[in-house]
N, C-alpha and C positions, 0 to 999 in steps of 0.2 A: 444605581449600583449595578456593576457589571456581573454577568453570570459566572459561575466557576469555570476555570479553564477546561476541565474535563468534559464540559457540556458540548464543546465544539466538535470533537471527534465523534461523540455519541450521535449528534444530529447529522453529521456528515455520513456516518455509516447507515443511519436510518433512511436518509435521502437516497443513498446508493441502492439500498435494498427495496425501498418503497417504489421507486420509479420502474424497477424491473417487475415488481408484483402487479403494478397497474397495466403493464404491457399485455399480460395475458398470454394466450396460446393461439394466435391466428395463423392462417396459412398464407405464405407469400409466394409471389411469382418466381422468385429466385430459387425456391426449394425444388430439388430434383425428385424424380419418381422414387417412391419408397422412403423419402425423407419426411418425417413428421415433427421434427424438432428444428425450429428455425435458428440460424446463427444470429447473434446479437447484432452483427454488422448489417444483416439483411433487414432486421426490424428497424434499426436506426436510420436506414436509407429510404424508408417509404413513409407510410401514413403517419407514423408516430415519431418522425424525425424531430419535430419541435419539442416533444416531451423528452426525447433522448438528449437533446442539447441542453434543455433546462436542468435536467437531472445531473448531467455531467458538470455543467458550470457551477451549480449549487454545491455539489460535492467538492469540487476543486477549491472554491472560495473558503468553505468551512475547514477543509483539510489543511490548506496553507495557513489559515488563521491558527489552527491547532499547532502546527509546526513552529509558527512564529512565537506562540506562547511558550512552547517547549524550549526554544532557543533563549528567549528572554529570561526564563527562570534559571538558566544554568550560568553560574558565575565562576565556576571552577575550571572548566572544561578543557578538553583537547579541542581547541577551536577549529583546527583544520578539519577534523572529522565532523563536528557539529555543523559548521557552516557549509561544508561540502555536502552533507546530507540535506540541508535545507535547499541548497542550490539545485541538486538533482530532483528534489521534490517539485520545485518550480518547473524544471524541464519536463518532468513526467506529467505535470498538470497541464502544461501547454500542449503536450502530445494528446492528452485526453480531450481537451477542448477542441483541438483541430480535427481529431478523428471523428468527432460528432458533427463537425461542420462539413468536412470533406468526406461525403458518404461513399459507401462501397460500390455504388452503381455509377455515379458520374465521375468519381475520382478514385478508381480502384487502386492504382499504384500509390498515389499520395496517401490514401487511407491506410494502406499497409505500412508505409513509412511512419506515419503518425502513431500507429499501434506499436511499432517497434520502439519509438521514442518514449511512449507512455510506459511500456513494460520495463525497458532498460533503465529509465529514469528512476522509477520507484524501487527496482531491485538494487541499484547502486546506492540509493538513499538508505535503504534498510541495511545494506552491507556496511556502510560507513557508521551507522548507529551501532551495529554489533561490534565493529572494530573499536569504537569509542569505549564500549563496555569492557572489551578485552584489555585495552590499554589501561583502564582504571583498575583492573585486577580481578581475577576470578575469585580470589580469596575474599575480597570485599563483597563481591556479588553474592556469594553464598551466605554472607551475614545479613544481606538486605533482600528479603523475599520479593519485594516489589521490583527491584532491579533485575533479579534473576528471572522473574516472570516475563518482564519486558524483553529481555535478551532471548529467552526460549521462544517466545512468540515470533519475534522478528527473524531469528535464524531459521525457524521452521517455515516461515513464509517464504524465505529465499529458496530453500531446498524443495519444498512442495511445489511452489509456483514454477520453478525451473523445470522440474520433472513433468508437470502438466503441460507446459508450453511445448516441450520437445515432443511428447506423445501427440499433442494437438496438431502440430505442424506435420507430423508423419501421417496421421489419419486424414488430415484435411486434403491431402493430395492423392488419396487412394480412390478406389472404386466408389461410386455413389452410395452403395449399400453401407459404407463406413461413415457417411456424412452425419448420421444420427449420433455416432460416437464422437465425432469431431465437434458437433454442435453442443453436445452434452458437456464435453470437456471445456468448451469456451464459457459456458455458464458457470461451471465449477470454478474456473480461473477467476471469473468476476466475483464470485461469492467468497473465495479465499482472500481476495483483495479487501473485502469487508473486514475480515479478521485482522488484517494489517492496520486498517484505519482504527479499529477498536483498541488495538494495542497501545495507541497513544493515550487512551484513558488511564492506563497504568502509569504512564509518565506524568500525568497532569492532575491526578487526584491529590487532595491536600496532604496526605501522609507521604506520598512520593515527593512532593515539593519540599517537605520538611527534611526528609531523610536523604533524598537523592540529590537535591539541588542546593543543599547548604554548601558554602565554600569549603568546608572540611568534610563534607559527606563522602566525596570520592577522593581516592588517592591513586596516583599512578602505580603501575604494577610493582615497580622497584620498592616504593615506600611501603605498599601493602605487604609485600613479602618480608621486608625487613622488620616490620612491626610484628608479624605473625611468628617470626623465628626468634624474636627477642633481641635482635641486633640493635634496635633503637628503644629508648625508654618509652 
């Protein structure tokens, strides 16, 4: 008997959080004078690189399994948005695996490229899922708390993560005294990503599958509007 679908994102998020907790707070050679908070990239490039790689790969496998379950359960869908979201999840996952392999010391440029692929991939994936919800109709979303919760979490992830990334990039290139700020922001960005992973639980719990993944559970915006205004019986 296979476990419930919502278990996969829960374990993925736990893995993501757990392997950061195991890392601790050591000091690394790449840290500048006055800096006491290490960058994640610095940690993953040195003694704990194997743990960094294992944690990233495990998270990716479980996260993609979660998305696959989500796609399989949707029989009504705007297929372009849903399949596009899954595609960008795979792209972002490849970026996450590669940035753990191509570390910040030996492959600095390629590491930054992979970080960009990882971030852009998952942001676009979240954006397409939100677009799918908008296409299905805000009126219907308001009647389905689980759908509205998922939409709010994913749209908040996009806004918050983008804002954090912009501030992070600005502080990353300032005087070394700001490196503690940049490193802190990098950790916050990683933990916000955990919230995005957990949002998939909302999509995969049994009640969501009954109410949101039923062939008649979602309706395009035009149909939803017509029903709410009484234009259709």
